N, C-alpha and C positions, 0 to 999 in steps of 0.2 A: 101517332106520337102524343096527341092530346089525350086520347083515352088512356094510354100508358101512364102519362103524368098524373091524371086524375086518380087512377088505380093506386099508384105509388103513394099519393098524398093520403088517400083513404086508409091505406095499409099503415102508414106511419101514425096517423091520428088514432086508429084503432089500437095500436100497440101502446101508444102513450097513455091512452085512457085506461086500458086494462092493466098496464104495469103500475100506474099510479094507484089504482084501486088495490092491487095486490100488496104493494109496499105499505100503504096506509092501513090496510086491514091487519097486516102483521104487526105494525107498530102499535095499533090500538088494542090488540088482543094478546100481546106478549109482554114479558118483563123487559125493562130497558136493557139494551145491549151496551156493554162497556167498550171503551176505546182500546188503543194499543198499549196502554201503560200496564205492565204486568202487576205492579204493586196495587192497582185498584181492583184487581180481580176479586170477584165474590164467588164462593163455592155455590154451585147450583144455578149459576147464571151463565149466559152466553157472553163471549167476548170476541172481538174482531182482531185477528192477527194478520200481519203483513209480512210477506216474504218476497225476495227478489229472485226470480228464476229466469235464466237465459237473458238477463238484462231487463226483464219486465217485472214491474211491481204487481204482485198477485195478492189476493186476500182470501181469507176463509174465516168462518165462524166455528168456534168450538164451545160445546156446552158440556159442563161437568155434571155428574149426578149430584143431587143435594147433599149426600153424605160422603162425598169423595174423601178417600183416605190414601195418602201418598205411599203408605206401606203395602197397599194392595194393588195388584196388576189388573187393569180393567180392559175388557173387550172394547173395540172401537168400531163404530158404524159410520161409514161415509154415506152421505146422501147427496146426489147430484141433481141440480135443478134442470128443467127443460129448456129448450131453445127460446131465446128472447125473454128470459126470466132472470132470477137471481137467487142467492142463498137464502135471503130472508123469506122469500116467497115459498120455497120448498119446505122450510121449517114450519111455516104456517099451514101449508097444504097437508103435510104428512102427520102433523101433531105428535111427532116422536118425542118431543120434550115432555109431553104429558105422562110418558111411561118411564122416564129415567129413574124415578124414585123406586119403582117396583123392580125394574130389570137391572139397574146398576151398570150402565155402560156409558162410555164417552161418545158423544155425537159430534160429527164434523160435517159442516156444510160448506164446501168450497164455492167460490165465485168463478164463473167462466170469464171470457173477455168480450168486449164490445167496442164499437167505434167511438164511444164517448168515454170520458175520463171518470165516470161514476158507475155505480152498480146498477146499470140500466141497459136493457136489451142485450143480455149476455148470452154467448153460445160456447159450445165445446167443439174441439176438433176431434171428432170421433171417427174420422175416415172421410167419407164423402158427404158428411153432414156435421156441422152446419155453419152457414153464414160467415161472419167475420173471422172466427177462430179457425175455421177450415181454410179460408182463403189466405189467412196470414200464416198458415202452417205452424200453428202453436204446438209446442211439445207438451202435451198434457201429462205424459208419463213422468217427465222430469218434475213437473209441478206436484204430482201426487207423491213421488218419492221424497221431495223436499218437505212436504207437509209431514209425512211420517217421521222424518228425522227431527224436525222441529218439535213436534208434540212429544216425541220420545224423550227429548232433552228437558221438556218442561213438566211432563207428567209420567206417571207409572202406567204404561200401557202393556198389554199382552200382545206381543208381536205375532203370536200364533193364532190370534183371534181377531183378525182384521176383516171386516165384512163391507160389502158394497151394495148400494141400491141407488135407484134414480129413475126418473121418468122421461120418456121421449128421447130427446137428444142426450140427456143425462143417462138414460138406460143404455143407449148406444155406447156411451163412454164406459159404462160399467162392464159391458161385454168386452170392449177393447182392452181395458186394464187387466181384466182377468185372463185374457188370452195372452197378453204379453208378460204378465207378472204372476204366473200360476203358483210360484213358490211362496209368495207372501200373502196371497188372498185365501181366506178360509171359507168363503161362501159369497154368492151374489144373488140379488133379487131384482132383476130388471122389470120395470112396469111400463107397459105401452111403448115399447121400443123394439127396434129391429137389430139383429146381429148382422150388421153389414161388414164388419171387419172379421173375416174368417181366416184364422191361421192355418198353416198346413197341418200341423199337429202339435200337441204337447203332452207330456206324460202325467203331470199331476192331476188327479181327479178333484173337481171342485163341486161342492153341493150347489145346486141351482134351483131357484124358485122363480117362475115366470108368471106374470099377470098380464092378460090382454083381453080387451073387449072385441066382440065380433063386429061391432058397428063403428069401430075407430076409423075416421076419415083422414086423420093426419098420418098415421102409420097403419096401413091395412093389415088385418089379421092374416090374410092370404098373400101378402106382399104385393109389390107393384108400385106404380106411380101414385103419390098421394092424391086424394080427391078433394081435400080441403082447399079453399080458395087461396089461403095465405101460405100454403106449403110450396116448396120448390118443385116445379114440375120436371126439372132435369134429373131428379133423384128417383132411383128405383130401389125400393127396400126389399130385403129378403123376407120370406114368410116366417111366421112364428114356428111352424113345423121344421124349418131348416135349422133354427137355433136349437130346438129340442133334439133333433136328430144328431146334431154335432156333439152336444153334451152327453147324450145317452151313449154314443159311440166312444167318446173320449173317456167317460167314466166307467166304461165297460159294464153297463147296466143291462138288465133284461129288456129286450126290445118290445115286449108286450106289457103295457102299463096296467096297473090296478086302477080301475075307474070307479069314481063315486059321483053321483049327480044329485043336486038339490033342485030347487025351482029353476034358477037361471045360472047356476054355477056347475061347471064340469071340472072335476079334479082328476087329472091323469098323473099317477105317481109311478115312476120308473125306479124299481128297487133292485136288490142284489148287486149293487154297484161296488166297485173297488173302493175300499176304505169307507164304505157306507155313505158314499157321496151321491145320495139320491137326487133325481131330477123330478121336479114337480111343476106341472103346468095347470094354472087356474084360467080356464076359459070362461069369460063372463058374457053370457048370451045377451045381446042387445046393448051392451055397454059401449060407451064412446071413449074419448081420449081424456081420461081422468084417473086420479088415484083412488082406488076402491076403499070406501070407508073414510076418506079424507074430506078436505074442503075443496071447493071450486078454486082453480088456480087463477082465475081472473073474472071480471064482471060478466064477460060473454063466454066464459069457458064452459065446457061440458059438465053436466051434473054427474058426480061420482055414484057408483053403485053403493047401496046400503046393505046389501046382502052379506058382504064380507068386509073385514077390516084388514087391509094389506099390511099396515104397520104392525099390528098385533101378531099377525101370522109370521111375519119376518122375525120379530123379536122372540116369539115362542120357539121358532125353528133354530135360530142362530145363537141367541143369548141364553136361552134355557135348554137348548139342545133336545127339544121334544120330538123333532121329526127325523133327525139324522143320527 
């Protein structure tokens, strides 16, 4: 019991230190975020919106492109943070805001839920992961749909171009939303996450880009029980290949990929898919649990690969339609 107590204390202390680092780094390196007052909104900045879903107060950040024009319909990219993190941190990690001027898209970063009343140690209910949100059986689909309706009332969005990405627990949620709402999702790009929510089947093909490091100890490339000390040992993740196989079959792609390899990057591209909904897997040899080309998610987080830039690849594929 004493050892268990000490381990729990160390875990909480570790998370507090890393979370504080992440939030402070975001605030120190980003423009100020506005509050909930619509009249104070500044074009090109991020603002925090609040919405009540299933009786629960939920929040998300929305960032408009610098030259937002209400007469034009914009594509929307959702980015979901990892477990025990928050929206501010994923905005910092991915650096998507740096590309909004070039790519002209609306960026949305929702917050998960946690045991505290602040944006701190938040998780998503992505199935059997993770933590508070899963244990509380939070309905993330209702939250996602509510965000779509709210931003559609506030801004001019292109409902046919709604894309999802996320890391870790957020990548798991990306898979889940796409599986349950294939009619409204135009493409997904999970990073360092497992597709643990497997639907029986669905008809709509969805373009998919997957990024995963071979040395990820939080969510293993080949699946199984996480090896990292702070991960739930009761969880058994599906392999990266199982996710690829599902989408290749669902999208009716050629089962033999076109493979390209650089120094530590293997790119498997499955083509000839229905509606040109290709499936692309970026295997990063030796990489751990991090956003490729991004920033470390915490003080003690894994170092990201510098050989590729996941954010730019995602934007080129979805917003500029270069790959599909």
